[in-house]
C-alpha positions in Angstrom: -14.3 31.9 -5.9 -16.1 32.7 -2.6 -14.3 32.4 0.7 -17.1 29.1 1.1 -16.1 27.5 -1.8 -12.5 27.9 -1.8 -12.5 25.0 0.4 -14.4 22.6 -1.4 -12.8 23.0 -4.4 -9.4 22.5 -3.0 -10.4 18.8 -1.8 -12.5 18.2 -4.7 -8.9 18.5 -6.4 -6.8 16.5 -4.6 -9.6 13.8 -4.1 -10.0 13.8 -8.2 -6.0 13.5 -9.0 -6.1 10.4 -6.2 -8.6 9.0 -8.5 -7.5 9.6 -11.2 -4.7 7.0 -10.6 -6.1 4.2 -11.1 -4.0 2.8 -13.6 -1.3 1.7 -12.1 2.5 2.7 -14.3 4.7 0.1 -16.2 6.1 -2.2 -13.9 10.2 -1.8 -14.2 12.6 -3.5 -12.1 13.8 0.6 -11.0 9.9 0.9 -9.6 10.0 -3.0 -7.8 13.2 -1.5 -6.0 12.2 1.5 -5.3 9.1 -1.1 -3.5 11.7 -2.9 -2.0 13.6 0.3 -0.3 10.2 1.5 1.1 8.6 -1.7 2.1 11.9 -1.9 4.1 11.3 1.0 5.9 7.5 1.6 6.6 6.2 -2.6 6.3 8.6 -5.2 7.8 8.0 -4.5 10.6 4.7 -5.4 11.0 4.5 -7.8 7.7 7.8 -9.2 8.3 10.9 -9.5 5.8 9.2 -11.7 3.6 5.5 -10.7 3.7 4.4 -13.8 6.9 2.7 -11.5 8.9 5.9 -12.4 11.3 7.5 -8.9 12.0 8.7 -7.5 15.3 5.4 -5.6 15.6 3.5 -8.2 14.5 2.5 -10.1 18.0 1.7 -6.5 19.6 -1.2 -5.6 16.7 -5.0 -7.0 16.6 -6.0 -8.0 14.1 -2.7 -9.5 13.2 -0.6 -8.4 9.8 -2.0 -9.9 6.7 0.7 -12.5 5.9 0.9 -11.7 1.5 1.1 -16.0 1.4 -1.5 -17.2 3.2 -4.8 -14.7 3.4 -6.3 -13.0 0.6 -6.5 -9.3 1.0 -9.3 -7.7 2.1 -9.2 -4.8 -0.4 -8.3 -6.9 -3.9 -5.3 -8.0 -4.8 -4.9 -6.3 -8.5 -2.0 -3.9 -8.3 -4.5 -1.3 -8.7 -6.1 -2.1 -5.2 -3.3 -3.1 -3.9 -2.2 0.6 -4.0 -5.0 2.1 -2.8 -4.9 0.1 0.6 -1.8 1.5 0.1 -2.9 5.0 0.1 -6.1 4.6 2.4 -5.6 1.9 4.8 -7.7 -0.7 6.2 -10.0 0.4 8.4 -10.7 -1.4 12.2 -6.6 -2.3 11.8 -3.2 -1.1 12.5 -2.6 -0.8 8.6 -2.4 3.2 8.1 -2.4 5.0 4.7 0.4 6.3 3.8 -0.1 9.2 1.6 2.8 11.1 3.1 4.7 9.1 0.6 4.6 9.8 -2.6 2.5 7.9 -6.0 5.8 6.4 -7.7 6.3 4.8 -4.0 3.7 3.8 -3.3 3.1 2.3 -6.7 6.7 0.0 -6.0 5.8 -1.1 -3.0 2.0 -2.7 -4.3 4.2 -4.4 -7.5 7.0 -5.3 -4.7 3.8 -6.4 -2.4 2.8 -8.6 -5.4 6.0 -10.0 -5.8 6.3 -11.0 -2.6 2.7 -13.3 -2.3 4.4 -14.9 -5.8 7.7 -15.8 -4.3 6.0 -17.4 -1.1 3.5 -19.4 -3.0 5.9 -20.7 -4.8 7.7 -22.4 -2.1 
């Protein structure tokens, strides 16, 4: 393989693998627990403990973080769409991508966000 084609091949493999993750893994208690732990580390400061968009950093952000209970998800509310949002971030906001997290952890986060949404709508 020529030196000019090599970087393109790596790019295609990396993003091809990301696109192949469209099918969510089965939701399990362990996966949701992993998501809860990760949420408390990476997400609660902005989105708040219950997902109300009222974390300790929320007032300093413009636009403010989403309330999972009261606001529509801009990039979709299915678990695979939330997973993709976690992986790519939200342009024009403080929501960065979290590709630094292992894929399984991002799936756990996506499932946990849906649980927070369901809990807050049930109140």
